[in-house]
PANUTOR-822622 format. One record per residue (C-alpha): residue in one letter; y, z, x. Coordinates in Angstrom, 1 decimal. Layout:
% PANUTOR-822622
PT lolum     c2     c3     c1
PT     A      Y      Z      X
...
***
This chain:
% PANUTOR-822622
PT lolum     c2     c3     c1
PT     M  -22.9  -14.2  -55.3
PT     T  -25.4  -12.2  -54.6
PT     L  -28.9  -12.2  -55.1
PT     S  -32.0  -10.1  -55.7
PT     F  -35.3  -10.1  -55.4
PT     W  -38.1   -7.8  -56.7
PT     S  -42.0   -8.3  -56.1
PT     E  -44.4   -5.9  -56.6
PT     T  -46.4   -6.1  -53.5
PT     T  -49.1   -3.8  -51.7
PT     R  -49.4   -4.7  -48.2
PT     M  -52.7   -3.6  -46.8
PT     D  -55.5   -4.4  -43.6
PT     L  -58.3   -5.6  -43.8
PT     R  -60.9   -5.1  -40.3
PT     V  -61.9   -8.7  -39.6
PT     S  -65.8   -7.9  -40.1
PT     E  -65.9   -7.6  -43.8
PT     V  -63.4  -10.3  -44.1
PT     P  -63.7  -13.1  -42.0
PT     N  -61.1  -15.8  -43.6
PT     P  -58.8  -14.6  -46.1
PT     R  -56.9  -17.3  -47.9
PT     P  -53.6  -17.1  -49.6
PT     G  -54.9  -17.3  -53.7
PT     D  -58.2  -15.1  -52.5
PT     R  -59.1  -11.9  -55.1
PT     I  -60.2   -9.1  -53.8
PT     E  -61.9   -6.4  -55.9
PT     I  -60.6   -2.5  -54.7
PT     D  -61.7    0.3  -57.1
PT     G  -62.3   -2.1  -59.7
PT     E  -58.4   -3.2  -59.5
PT     A  -58.2   -7.0  -59.0
PT     F  -55.6   -8.6  -56.1
PT     L  -54.7  -12.0  -55.5
PT     I  -53.4  -12.4  -51.2
PT     Q  -49.9  -13.2  -51.7
PT     G  -48.8  -15.6  -48.8
PT     E  -50.6  -16.3  -45.2
PT     P  -52.5  -13.5  -44.0
PT     L  -51.4  -11.9  -40.2
PT     R  -53.7  -11.1  -37.4
PT     D  -53.1   -7.9  -34.9
PT     R  -53.2   -8.7  -31.1
PT     E  -56.5   -7.6  -30.8
PT     R  -57.4  -10.0  -33.6
PT     L  -59.2   -7.2  -35.4
PT     V  -57.2   -6.9  -38.1
PT     W  -55.6   -8.9  -41.1
PT     T  -52.4   -7.6  -42.4
PT     V  -52.3   -9.3  -46.3
PT     D  -49.8   -8.6  -48.8
PT     L  -51.8   -7.9  -52.6
PT     R  -49.9   -8.5  -55.9
PT     L  -52.2   -7.3  -59.2
PT     A  -54.4  -10.4  -60.0
***
């Protein structure tokens, strides 16, 4: 049996100074398009950047 998963997501880095506390389900607008944060955001080693997975809202 083979399982396949397909998901339209976009991975993006966000500056902590601009988005201090992103949470799953938060909505972000970029160039007029709305996205939802999917899953837990990850912080980089220097704690300056969040990496988030986004999907269209």
